[in-house]
C-alpha positions as CSV (number, residue, x, y, z in Angstrom):
1,X,-91.7,10.2,17.2
2,X,-91.2,9.1,13.3
3,X,-88.5,8.2,11.6
4,X,-85.3,6.2,12.9
5,X,-84.4,6.3,16.7
6,X,-81.0,7.2,16.4
7,X,-78.9,4.5,18.7
8,X,-76.8,6.8,21.3
9,X,-73.2,6.0,21.6
10,X,-71.0,6.6,24.1
11,X,-68.0,8.7,23.8
12,X,-64.7,6.7,25.0
13,X,-62.5,8.7,27.2
14,X,-59.6,10.2,26.6
15,X,-56.3,8.1,28.5
16,X,-55.4,10.1,30.5
17,X,-51.0,10.7,29.7
18,X,-50.3,9.1,33.1
19,X,-52.2,5.5,31.3
20,X,-50.1,6.7,28.4
21,X,-46.8,6.6,29.6
22,X,-47.4,2.9,31.6
23,X,-48.3,1.6,27.8
24,X,-44.4,3.3,26.1
25,X,-43.2,1.6,29.5
26,X,-44.7,-1.2,29.1
27,X,-43.3,-1.8,25.8
28,X,-40.0,-1.0,25.5
29,X,-39.6,-3.0,29.0
30,X,-40.4,-6.3,26.3
31,X,-37.4,-7.7,24.8
32,X,-37.3,-6.7,20.9
33,X,-37.2,-9.2,18.4
34,X,-33.8,-10.1,18.2
35,X,-32.8,-10.6,14.1
36,X,-30.7,-13.3,12.9
37,X,-27.3,-12.1,12.6
38,X,-25.9,-13.4,8.9
39,X,-22.1,-16.3,9.7
40,X,-19.4,-14.0,9.0
41,X,-18.9,-16.5,5.8
42,X,-22.3,-14.6,4.2
43,X,-21.4,-11.3,4.8
44,X,-17.5,-12.3,3.3
45,X,-19.0,-13.9,0.8
46,X,-21.3,-10.7,0.6
47,X,-18.7,-8.8,0.6
48,X,-16.8,-10.2,-2.3
49,X,-19.7,-10.3,-4.1
50,X,-20.4,-6.3,-4.6
51,X,-17.1,-6.0,-5.4
52,X,-14.7,-6.4,-8.6
53,X,-11.7,-8.7,-8.3
54,X,-8.0,-6.5,-9.9
55,X,-5.3,-8.0,-9.7
56,X,-4.1,-6.9,-7.0
57,X,-6.6,-9.4,-5.0
58,X,-4.4,-12.6,-4.6
59,X,-4.7,-16.0,-2.8
60,X,-2.4,-18.3,-4.6
61,X,-2.2,-21.8,-2.5
62,X,0.7,-22.8,-0.5
63,X,3.9,-24.2,-2.0
64,X,7.9,-25.2,-1.4
65,X,9.7,-22.1,-2.4
66,X,13.6,-20.7,-1.2
67,X,13.3,-18.1,0.7
68,X,15.4,-16.0,3.3
69,X,14.2,-13.9,6.1
70,X,15.5,-10.3,6.2
71,X,16.3,-7.9,9.3
72,X,17.1,-5.7,10.6
73,X,20.7,-4.4,10.1
74,X,20.2,-7.5,7.0
75,X,18.1,-5.1,5.0
76,X,21.4,-3.3,4.0
77,X,23.7,-5.9,3.7
78,X,21.1,-8.2,0.4
79,X,19.1,-5.2,-0.8
80,X,21.2,-2.3,-1.2
81,X,24.6,-4.4,-1.7
82,X,21.7,-6.2,-4.0
83,X,20.8,-3.2,-6.0
84,X,24.3,-1.5,-6.1
85,X,25.1,-4.6,-8.5
86,X,22.2,-4.3,-10.1
87,X,23.1,-5.2,-14.8
88,X,19.6,-4.7,-15.6
89,X,16.7,-3.2,-13.8
90,X,15.9,-2.0,-9.8
91,X,11.7,-1.1,-9.5
92,X,10.7,0.2,-6.0
93,X,7.7,-0.1,-4.1
94,X,7.5,2.1,-1.3
95,X,4.6,3.7,0.6
96,X,7.7,7.1,2.1
97,X,10.6,7.5,0.5
98,X,13.5,9.4,2.1
99,X,17.4,10.7,1.7
100,X,20.2,7.4,3.1
101,X,23.1,7.9,3.4
102,X,25.3,4.5,2.0
103,X,28.7,2.9,2.4
104,X,30.1,4.3,-0.7
105,X,31.9,0.9,-2.3
106,X,32.2,2.1,-5.2
107,X,35.5,0.2,-7.3
108,X,37.1,3.9,-8.2
109,X,36.9,5.3,-4.4
110,X,40.4,4.6,-2.9
111,X,39.0,5.0,0.8
112,X,36.2,4.3,2.7
113,X,33.1,6.9,2.7
114,X,30.0,7.5,3.0
115,X,26.7,8.6,-0.1
116,X,24.0,9.1,-0.8
117,X,21.5,6.1,-1.9
118,X,21.1,8.6,-5.1
119,X,24.3,8.9,-6.0
120,X,25.0,5.3,-6.1
121,X,21.7,5.3,-8.4
122,X,23.4,8.2,-10.3
123,X,25.9,5.6,-11.3
124,X,23.3,2.9,-12.5
125,X,22.1,5.0,-14.4
126,X,24.9,6.1,-16.0
127,X,25.8,1.9,-16.9
128,X,21.8,1.8,-18.1
129,X,19.6,0.9,-15.7
130,X,16.0,0.9,-15.9
131,X,15.4,2.3,-12.5
132,X,11.8,2.9,-11.3
133,X,10.1,4.2,-8.1
134,X,6.6,3.6,-7.3
135,X,5.9,5.8,-4.2
136,X,3.3,7.2,-2.1
137,X,4.0,9.8,-0.2
138,X,6.2,12.9,-1.4
139,X,9.9,12.0,-1.1
140,X,11.2,14.1,1.8
141,X,12.9,17.3,1.6
142,X,16.9,16.4,1.7
143,X,15.7,13.6,-0.6
144,X,14.7,16.5,-3.1
145,X,17.4,19.1,-2.0
146,X,20.1,16.1,-3.1
147,X,18.3,15.0,-6.4
148,X,19.2,17.9,-7.4
149,X,22.5,17.7,-8.3
150,X,22.1,14.0,-10.3
151,X,21.3,15.9,-13.7
152,X,20.8,12.0,-14.5
153,X,17.8,11.1,-12.9
154,X,16.2,14.6,-12.5
155,X,16.8,14.5,-16.8
156,X,13.9,10.9,-16.4
157,X,16.9,8.1,-15.7
158,X,15.0,7.7,-12.2
159,X,11.7,6.9,-13.0
160,X,9.2,8.5,-10.0
161,X,5.4,7.2,-10.1
162,X,3.2,8.7,-6.9
163,X,0.1,6.8,-6.1
164,X,-1.5,7.4,-2.5
165,X,-2.5,4.3,-2.3
166,X,0.1,2.2,-2.6
167,X,1.3,1.0,1.0
168,X,3.1,-2.5,-0.8
169,X,7.0,-2.3,0.1
170,X,9.9,-3.8,-2.5
171,X,12.5,-4.5,-4.3
172,X,13.2,-6.5,-7.6
173,X,17.0,-6.0,-8.6
174,X,17.5,-7.2,-12.1
175,X,14.1,-9.3,-12.8
176,X,15.8,-12.2,-10.3
177,X,16.7,-10.9,-7.3
178,X,12.7,-9.7,-5.4
179,X,12.2,-8.8,-1.6
180,X,10.0,-8.0,-0.1
181,X,8.5,-6.6,3.7
182,X,7.7,-4.1,5.8
183,X,11.0,-1.7,5.3
184,X,10.3,1.9,3.7
185,X,12.8,3.3,1.0
186,X,14.4,4.6,4.5
187,X,17.6,4.8,6.3
188,X,15.7,3.7,9.6
189,X,13.8,0.6,7.3
190,X,16.7,-0.7,5.7
191,X,19.6,-0.6,7.9
192,X,21.8,2.1,7.1
193,X,20.5,3.8,10.7
194,X,22.9,2.9,13.8
195,X,21.6,-0.2,16.0
196,X,19.3,1.6,18.4
197,X,18.2,4.5,15.6
198,X,16.9,1.8,13.2
199,X,13.9,0.0,12.7
200,X,12.3,-2.9,13.4
201,X,11.7,-4.6,9.8
202,X,11.4,-7.5,8.7
203,X,11.4,-9.3,5.1
204,X,12.3,-12.0,2.5
205,X,13.8,-12.3,-0.4
206,X,14.1,-15.1,-2.7
207,X,15.0,-15.8,-6.3
208,X,11.8,-17.6,-7.4
209,X,10.5,-17.2,-10.6
210,X,6.8,-17.7,-10.4
211,X,6.6,-15.0,-7.4
212,X,8.8,-12.9,-9.6
213,X,6.6,-13.0,-12.7
214,X,3.7,-12.4,-10.4
215,X,4.6,-9.0,-8.7
216,X,7.0,-7.8,-11.9
217,X,3.0,-8.1,-13.0
218,X,1.3,-6.4,-9.4
219,X,3.9,-3.3,-10.1
220,X,3.4,-3.0,-13.7
221,X,0.0,-3.2,-13.1
222,X,-0.5,0.0,-11.0
223,X,3.2,1.7,-12.7
224,X,1.3,1.9,-15.7
225,X,-2.3,3.3,-14.9
226,X,-3.9,0.2,-14.7
227,X,-5.7,0.6,-11.6
228,X,-6.9,3.1,-11.8
229,X,-10.2,2.7,-14.0
230,X,-11.6,1.5,-10.8
231,X,-10.2,3.7,-8.2
232,X,-12.6,5.4,-5.4
233,X,-10.2,7.7,-4.6
234,X,-9.4,8.9,-8.0
235,X,-11.4,12.5,-7.0
236,X,-7.5,13.0,-3.9
237,X,-5.6,12.1,-6.3
238,X,-2.6,14.4,-6.0
239,X,-2.4,12.7,-10.0
240,X,-3.8,9.8,-11.7
241,X,-1.3,7.5,-13.5
242,X,-3.2,6.4,-16.8
243,X,-3.4,10.6,-17.5
244,X,0.0,10.4,-18.1
245,X,1.8,10.6,-21.5
246,X,3.1,7.7,-21.7
247,X,2.0,5.3,-18.4
248,X,4.2,2.8,-20.1
């Protein structure tokens, strides 16, 4: 026989189906290697690096300031009363806006009665008080109906701007008094309903100049549309504020 002898090789037998299943079962029984979890601090740092800070991202060191605790009916007695006595400006930020009735304490009224808060705002506008209302949701039907009864406000003396991301609740009166808290601009929120019907709300009032300046700057940041450029919800917005003809 010439040429190289051909080496005989044994063919490996195909594994039986039962062998495959046994191998899979054994692999599943072995504990999977555990990945080291990042410490929470590192996770927070990673997230912080991925998001640029804005005017609205703040955390200030503790400091002493004079504040008043406001709860329940206290919102009506402190916040609404301060709004009614405003001389130069009233800035309001709220998620929800609803009609609310308040006691008519205007000097020319001879007997006690209740009127819409919009009647009070209309009187303020007549005296040249600047009125701004920044809100997230559409105002309630009763609010919109009552607003039509006040042509001066409809004509622009009550400036209304909507941003769906607004969830802060604040009132600034004359640049001198600040309310910060949980209450929306509603009767139930601002203590204008009975004790068994109003919400459980809490907030603070202060005349602290530093806090007033910073909060008003944040309000202005949203009001003027400065926050719109980096907003990731722009496509869902009913009307970006930076597209208004006059965003100041």
